[in-house]
Structure formats: C-alpha cells, structure tokens
Backbone as JSON, one array per atom type, in Angstrom:
{
  "sequence": "XXXXXXXXXXXXXXXXXXXXXXXXXXXXXXXXXXXXXXXXXXXXXXXXXXXXXXXXXXXXXXXXXXXXXXXXXXXXXXXXXXXXXXXXXXXXXXXXXXXXXXXXXXX",
  "N": [[81.81, 192.13, 306.98], [79.17, 193.62, 304.97], [76.31, 191.96, 304.07], [74.29, 190.93, 301.39], [70.88, 190.33, 301.54], [67.99, 188.32, 300.89], [64.72, 189.47, 300.59], [62.42, 187.73, 300.67], [63.0, 185.25, 301.53], [65.21, 185.38, 303.36], [67.72, 184.29, 302.93], [71.23, 184.65, 302.64], [73.63, 186.61, 300.79], [76.92, 187.13, 299.13], [76.97, 189.26, 297.18], [75.26, 191.74, 295.69], [74.54, 191.23, 292.9], [74.44, 188.47, 293.14], [72.32, 188.06, 294.84], [70.31, 189.23, 293.42], [70.14, 187.28, 291.09], [69.32, 185.14, 292.57], [66.82, 186.19, 293.35], [65.06, 185.81, 291.17], [63.97, 183.05, 291.67], [62.09, 183.15, 293.08], [59.91, 184.18, 291.73], [57.3, 183.73, 288.98], [57.9, 183.89, 286.33], [59.46, 182.37, 283.55], [61.93, 182.9, 281.68], [64.03, 181.88, 280.3], [63.89, 179.96, 277.48], [63.99, 176.52, 276.1], [65.23, 175.77, 273.04], [64.74, 173.37, 271.49], [62.57, 171.86, 272.98], [60.94, 173.73, 274.11], [60.7, 174.12, 276.76], [60.62, 176.11, 279.89], [62.88, 178.05, 281.95], [63.87, 179.34, 284.94], [66.41, 180.18, 285.49], [69.12, 180.95, 283.58], [71.37, 179.18, 283.91], [70.09, 176.75, 284.61], [68.84, 176.03, 282.27], [71.08, 175.59, 280.67], [72.12, 173.45, 281.71], [69.85, 171.58, 281.3], [69.91, 171.5, 278.72], [72.45, 170.13, 278.31], [71.75, 167.65, 279.66], [69.68, 166.87, 278.37], [69.54, 167.0, 275.61], [71.85, 166.1, 274.36], [74.63, 163.94, 273.79], [76.88, 164.1, 275.13], [79.66, 163.61, 277.45], [81.53, 165.2, 279.11], [82.77, 165.27, 281.56], [85.35, 163.61, 283.7], [86.04, 160.86, 285.84], [88.72, 160.91, 288.16], [89.9, 158.8, 289.18], [88.91, 156.32, 287.85], [88.02, 156.72, 285.46], [85.52, 156.99, 284.35], [82.91, 158.63, 282.76], [80.92, 161.49, 282.75], [78.08, 163.78, 282.85], [78.29, 166.29, 284.14], [80.28, 168.11, 286.54], [79.47, 168.06, 289.29], [78.24, 165.5, 289.35], [80.38, 163.86, 288.9], [81.88, 164.39, 291.28], [80.25, 163.09, 293.18], [80.14, 160.48, 292.22], [82.89, 159.96, 292.72], [83.18, 159.55, 295.33], [82.79, 156.72, 295.74], [85.39, 155.81, 295.57], [86.83, 156.34, 297.59], [87.12, 156.33, 301.35], [85.51, 158.12, 302.53], [82.58, 159.05, 304.24], [80.21, 161.03, 304.55], [77.41, 161.07, 305.35], [75.6, 160.41, 308.16], [73.87, 158.48, 310.36], [71.59, 158.73, 313.01], [72.04, 156.38, 314.53], [74.49, 155.72, 314.4], [75.66, 154.61, 312.19], [77.39, 155.17, 309.26], [77.34, 156.72, 305.73], [77.95, 156.75, 302.1], [76.29, 158.11, 300.31], [73.66, 160.42, 300.37], [71.24, 159.27, 299.61], [71.69, 156.6, 300.14], [71.73, 156.64, 303.05], [69.11, 157.77, 303.45], [67.78, 155.22, 302.52], [68.59, 153.32, 304.35], [67.29, 154.39, 306.76]],
  "CA": [[81.32, 192.59, 305.37], [77.84, 193.52, 304.84], [75.67, 190.83, 303.14], [72.91, 191.02, 300.75], [69.75, 189.42, 302.07], [66.79, 188.02, 300.17], [63.69, 190.22, 301.55], [61.56, 187.04, 300.8], [63.29, 184.02, 302.41], [66.2, 185.71, 304.16], [68.99, 183.83, 302.48], [72.29, 185.96, 302.5], [74.46, 186.74, 299.58], [78.01, 188.04, 299.11], [76.98, 190.35, 296.47], [73.78, 192.26, 295.09], [74.32, 190.43, 291.76], [74.15, 186.98, 293.43], [70.97, 188.18, 295.49], [69.24, 189.31, 292.26], [69.86, 185.99, 290.43], [68.57, 184.04, 293.39], [65.5, 186.6, 293.6], [64.42, 185.1, 290.23], [63.47, 181.78, 291.91], [60.74, 183.36, 293.62], [58.99, 184.68, 290.66], [56.77, 182.59, 288.19], [58.5, 183.78, 285.04], [60.58, 181.47, 283.14], [62.43, 183.62, 280.56], [64.93, 181.11, 279.39], [63.28, 178.75, 276.89], [64.77, 175.42, 275.21], [64.81, 175.91, 271.58], [64.4, 172.12, 271.24], [61.57, 171.47, 273.3], [60.02, 174.69, 274.78], [60.4, 174.12, 278.2], [60.93, 177.39, 280.41], [63.57, 178.0, 283.16], [63.9, 180.85, 285.55], [67.75, 180.82, 285.48], [70.11, 180.42, 282.24], [72.26, 177.95, 284.17], [69.34, 175.71, 284.65], [68.48, 175.98, 280.88], [72.2, 174.85, 280.28], [71.8, 171.92, 282.41], [68.61, 170.98, 280.65], [70.35, 171.09, 277.14], [73.29, 169.03, 278.53], [71.3, 166.38, 280.1], [68.38, 166.1, 277.68], [69.53, 167.09, 274.17], [73.25, 165.83, 273.82], [75.11, 162.75, 274.3], [78.21, 164.42, 275.63], [80.07, 163.26, 278.75], [82.73, 166.08, 279.27], [83.7, 165.37, 282.69], [85.96, 162.36, 283.91], [86.52, 160.43, 287.16], [90.06, 161.05, 288.0], [90.28, 157.4, 289.51], [88.71, 154.97, 286.99], [88.14, 157.13, 284.0], [84.36, 157.01, 283.97], [82.53, 159.92, 282.08], [79.74, 162.12, 283.36], [77.73, 164.86, 282.08], [78.82, 167.56, 284.9], [81.34, 167.84, 287.62], [78.71, 167.43, 290.38], [78.01, 163.87, 289.09], [81.63, 163.18, 289.29], [82.01, 164.33, 292.8], [79.39, 162.29, 294.02], [80.7, 159.16, 292.14], [84.37, 159.88, 293.17], [83.21, 159.01, 296.79], [82.79, 155.28, 295.96], [86.68, 155.31, 295.21], [87.35, 156.99, 298.73], [86.57, 156.0, 302.5], [84.51, 159.3, 302.91], [81.07, 158.74, 304.61], [79.77, 162.04, 305.33], [75.95, 161.03, 305.8], [75.62, 159.69, 309.34], [72.53, 158.17, 311.04], [71.6, 158.77, 314.57], [72.25, 155.07, 315.09], [76.1, 155.57, 314.35], [76.21, 154.24, 310.71], [77.47, 156.34, 308.1], [77.04, 156.23, 304.16], [78.52, 157.69, 301.25], [75.53, 158.98, 299.7], [72.28, 160.72, 301.16], [70.28, 158.26, 299.12], [71.93, 155.38, 301.04], [71.17, 156.93, 304.32], [67.53, 157.48, 303.41], [67.27, 153.95, 302.19], [68.89, 152.92, 305.55], [66.24, 154.83, 307.62]],
  "C": [[79.78, 192.52, 305.41], [77.28, 192.57, 303.83], [74.54, 191.27, 302.61], [72.04, 189.89, 301.23], [68.53, 189.31, 301.23], [65.62, 188.56, 300.91], [62.47, 188.9, 301.55], [61.8, 185.67, 301.61], [64.47, 184.11, 303.49], [67.52, 185.16, 303.92], [70.09, 184.87, 302.27], [73.23, 185.56, 301.45], [75.69, 187.56, 299.75], [77.98, 189.37, 298.29], [75.42, 190.74, 296.16], [73.58, 191.44, 293.78], [73.73, 188.98, 292.17], [72.62, 187.07, 294.05], [69.85, 188.33, 294.25], [69.19, 188.22, 291.38], [68.94, 185.32, 291.27], [66.99, 184.54, 293.32], [64.55, 185.95, 292.52], [63.72, 183.68, 290.39], [62.25, 181.84, 292.63], [59.6, 184.02, 292.71], [58.51, 183.55, 289.79], [57.18, 182.63, 286.89], [59.46, 182.84, 284.66], [61.04, 181.81, 281.78], [63.26, 182.8, 279.61], [64.24, 179.7, 278.9], [64.2, 177.73, 276.11], [64.12, 175.53, 273.95], [64.46, 174.49, 270.94], [63.22, 171.79, 271.56], [60.56, 172.14, 274.05], [59.97, 174.78, 276.27], [61.18, 175.46, 278.96], [61.84, 177.07, 281.69], [63.76, 179.41, 283.58], [65.24, 181.15, 285.63], [68.29, 180.01, 284.03], [70.78, 179.26, 282.68], [71.36, 176.7, 284.0], [68.95, 175.28, 283.19], [69.87, 175.26, 280.44], [72.48, 173.79, 280.48], [70.99, 171.05, 281.52], [69.16, 170.42, 279.27], [71.43, 169.99, 277.29], [72.81, 167.76, 278.68], [70.43, 165.79, 278.9], [68.71, 166.13, 276.2], [71.11, 166.96, 273.55], [73.81, 164.32, 274.38], [76.65, 162.92, 274.87], [78.4, 164.14, 277.13], [81.48, 164.0, 278.98], [83.54, 165.74, 280.53], [84.11, 163.69, 283.21], [86.23, 162.16, 285.16], [87.92, 160.39, 287.11], [90.66, 159.78, 288.5], [90.05, 156.53, 288.31], [88.36, 155.42, 285.7], [86.68, 157.23, 283.43], [83.69, 158.39, 283.6], [81.29, 160.25, 282.51], [79.39, 163.23, 282.76], [78.05, 166.31, 282.89], [79.61, 167.23, 285.97], [80.78, 167.58, 288.89], [78.56, 165.98, 290.37], [79.37, 163.19, 289.59], [82.08, 163.08, 290.56], [81.43, 163.31, 293.32], [79.93, 160.82, 293.53], [82.04, 158.97, 292.57], [84.33, 159.54, 294.59], [83.25, 157.42, 296.66], [84.36, 154.79, 295.89], [87.38, 155.6, 296.73], [86.6, 156.37, 300.06], [85.72, 156.8, 302.99], [83.27, 158.68, 303.14], [80.49, 159.82, 305.15], [78.32, 161.98, 305.74], [75.98, 160.04, 307.02], [74.19, 159.76, 309.86], [72.82, 158.38, 312.43], [72.01, 157.47, 315.19], [73.78, 154.79, 315.15], [76.53, 155.03, 312.94], [76.16, 155.21, 310.02], [77.5, 155.76, 306.55], [77.76, 157.27, 303.4], [77.73, 158.43, 300.55], [74.44, 159.41, 300.63], [71.35, 159.69, 300.7], [70.33, 156.94, 300.06], [71.52, 155.49, 302.46], [69.65, 157.01, 304.22], [66.93, 156.1, 303.32], [67.37, 153.08, 303.62], [67.6, 153.1, 306.52], [64.87, 154.2, 307.3]]
}
C-alpha cells in the first residue's frame, strides 16, 4: 500500500490527512490558543492535553489493578507496569527496567 511521506523529515503515514496533521509540527504557527492562559499550540490535541493537565482537577482514567486515577490513558499504561513483571527497557549490561527513566538512572 502506498504511504504518505513527509517531505521535510521523511516520516511515513498511512493517510494524507495524517501526514498533513504531522506537517504542522514543522511550522512556527501555533493556531490553537488556550482561553485561560494564552499559550499557543501547533495541534489541537496538544491544546486539549494542556487544558486537562493545567486547568482541571479531573482524573478520568483509572488503573485496572489498584484503582489509582490519572489524567490520561498513557499515564495509566505507564503506571500499570508496576503491577506486572514486564521490563521492556534493557541495558547493554543485561539488566532490565520497567521505565525508560529507571534505565537512564541506571546508566
């Protein structure tokens, strides 16, 4: 299947729409402005995350194991690793870690 390719960085995308959204990252314009603090963002999704993290006290996502709440699903996925034996970040010395940050600290 032909793929859409960014002419600036070469990254490939499954659709033209995805490539066009990505291309906004290569321009200086920040058309999405926060109504509360005025900070500008290149992508609408970044403005939504900003509003969730900076301007609300909502924690809509919950860990399936312990019930701890988080602001977004990616934070829950990271947290849920502490309940598993998964250690996807491996050092050249053979030790493995649950988070990238723990691997960096080890190095």
